[in-house]
N, C-alpha and C positions, 0 to 999 in steps of 0.2 A: 466403437472408437471417439465419435463424435459424442455421444451422451456423455462418456467418462471427461472428454475434456470440458464440455458445459459444467459438468459438477465441480471439476476443478477449478475453471474459474469463478463460480457461485461461491465455492469455499474459501478461496482466496481472495475475494472481494469482500467477502464476511470478516476474514481473519484481517485483512489491511485495516479496515473499518474500525476495528477494535482497536487496533494499533494506534491508528491516526486521532482516533477520540481519546485514548491512553495518553497520547505525547501531549494533547493539547491541554489534559487537565495537569498533567505531571509539569506543563510551562507554566498554568496558572497558579501551582501552587509554589512556586521560585518566585513569581511576580506578575502582577496584574499585566505590567507593560509586556513582558514575555509573553504571556497570553493572548493578550490582543494583538500582537504582533504575528506571532504564528496562524491565527486565524484569517488576518487581513492582509498582510505583506508576505508575498512569494516564499522570498528564501530566508525568511527570518527564524522557520521553523527548522531549518538545517543548522543556521548559525547555533541555535539553542544546542541541537545535539550534540556538536561539534565543541561548545564551551561550557557545557553540563553533562558529557559523557557517563558519569558514574551514576546518574540520578535518571539520563533519560536512555540510556542504552537498551536495555529491556525491552520497552514500547517501540523504539526504532526498530530492534531487530524482528520484532514480531508482525511490524509493517513492511519490512523488507521480505520478510518471509510468506505474505500472504501474497506481495507482487509476485515473489519468484511462481507461486502456484497458479496466479493468473496466466502469467506467460507459458508456464508449462503446458496448461489448459488450452490455451489457446494454440501451441503449437499443435498438440495432440488432435484437437477437433478439427482444425483446418478453415478451409474457407468453404470447401463444397462443391470448387469449381475445376476440378482436374480436367474432367474430359468436357468440359462446356467451349463453345465457341470455336470447335474445330471446322467447322463451316461445310 
C-alpha cells in the first residue's frame, strides 16, 4: 500500500507541476505583469485565476487534480510509524 501511495504522490506532483507551469504560461500570455506577478508574488496567481476564469480554468483544475492525487497518495502511504514507540 505504501508503494501505491508513493506512486500516487509522484504522479500527482508531476500533474500539479504541469498545471502550475501551464497557468504561468497563460498568465504571461495575458500580460507580462500578470506572469511576473504569478511567479514572484504569492496570491497573484489565485487573483489571476479568479479574474480570468475562462482562460485559466483548465490549468487551475489540472493543478488541483494533481494536488488531490498527492494528498490521496499521502493518506494511502501513511507514515509507517503505526507500531513504533510503544515502549
